[in-house]
C-alpha positions as CSV (number, residue, x, y, z in Angstrom):
1,M,5.1,-27.3,13.1
2,K,7.8,-28.9,15.3
3,K,9.0,-25.5,16.4
4,Y,5.5,-24.5,17.3
5,V,5.0,-27.6,19.4
6,L,8.3,-27.1,21.2
7,I,7.5,-23.5,21.9
8,L,4.1,-24.5,23.4
9,L,5.8,-27.2,25.4
10,T,8.4,-24.8,26.8
11,V,5.7,-22.2,27.7
12,Y,3.6,-24.9,29.3
13,C,6.5,-26.2,31.3
14,A,7.5,-22.7,32.4
15,A,4.0,-22.1,33.7
16,L,4.1,-25.4,35.6
17,T,7.5,-24.6,37.0
18,A,6.2,-21.3,38.5
19,C,3.5,-23.3,40.4
20,S,5.8,-26.1,41.5
21,N,7.7,-26.6,44.7
22,D,10.1,-29.0,43.1
23,Q,12.8,-26.6,42.0
24,G,13.4,-26.8,38.3
25,K,11.8,-30.2,37.8
26,Q,9.6,-29.2,34.8
27,Q,12.5,-27.3,33.1
28,L,14.8,-30.3,33.7
29,E,12.2,-32.6,32.1
30,T,12.0,-30.3,29.1
31,A,15.8,-30.3,28.8
32,Q,15.8,-34.1,28.8
33,F,13.1,-34.1,26.2
34,E,15.1,-31.7,24.0
35,E,18.2,-33.9,24.5
36,K,16.3,-37.0,23.4
37,Q,15.1,-35.1,20.3
38,N,18.7,-34.3,19.4
39,N,18.1,-30.6,20.0
40,R,21.4,-30.3,21.9
41,E,21.7,-26.5,21.8
42,H,18.3,-26.0,23.5
43,A,18.9,-28.8,26.0
44,I,22.2,-27.2,27.0
45,K,20.5,-23.8,27.4
46,L,17.7,-25.4,29.6
47,Y,20.2,-27.4,31.7
48,D,22.3,-24.3,32.2
49,E,19.2,-22.3,33.4
50,V,18.3,-25.1,35.9
51,V,21.9,-24.9,37.3
52,T,21.7,-21.1,37.5
53,K,18.2,-20.7,38.9
54,Y,18.1,-23.6,41.3
55,A,21.7,-23.8,42.5
56,G,22.2,-26.4,45.2
57,S,19.1,-28.4,44.4
58,P,19.2,-32.0,43.4
59,N,17.8,-31.0,39.9
60,A,20.7,-28.5,39.5
61,K,23.2,-31.2,40.3
62,F,21.7,-33.6,37.7
63,A,21.5,-30.7,35.2
64,Q,25.2,-30.0,35.8
65,E,26.1,-33.6,35.2
66,R,24.1,-33.6,31.9
67,L,25.8,-30.3,30.9
68,N,29.2,-31.8,31.5
69,A,28.3,-34.9,29.4
70,L,26.9,-32.8,26.6
71,K,29.8,-30.3,26.5
72,G,32.4,-33.1,26.8
73,S,31.0,-35.0,23.8
74,K,31.2,-32.2,21.2
């Protein structure tokens, strides 16, 4: 059930991101949610995508900071 909810949340956020002018905001929020849920692997993947897709944006900078913190605390 948890995986189903997470998949729906991810799809929902991806749809919102496509309609949003705030580059990567929804995906960043999803990554933060995943991090809080201790789903580190998925959070890292989402943060990495924000950095790649929205390079140079404030959200990409924040995502890179979170990536550094998560990868540094392995």
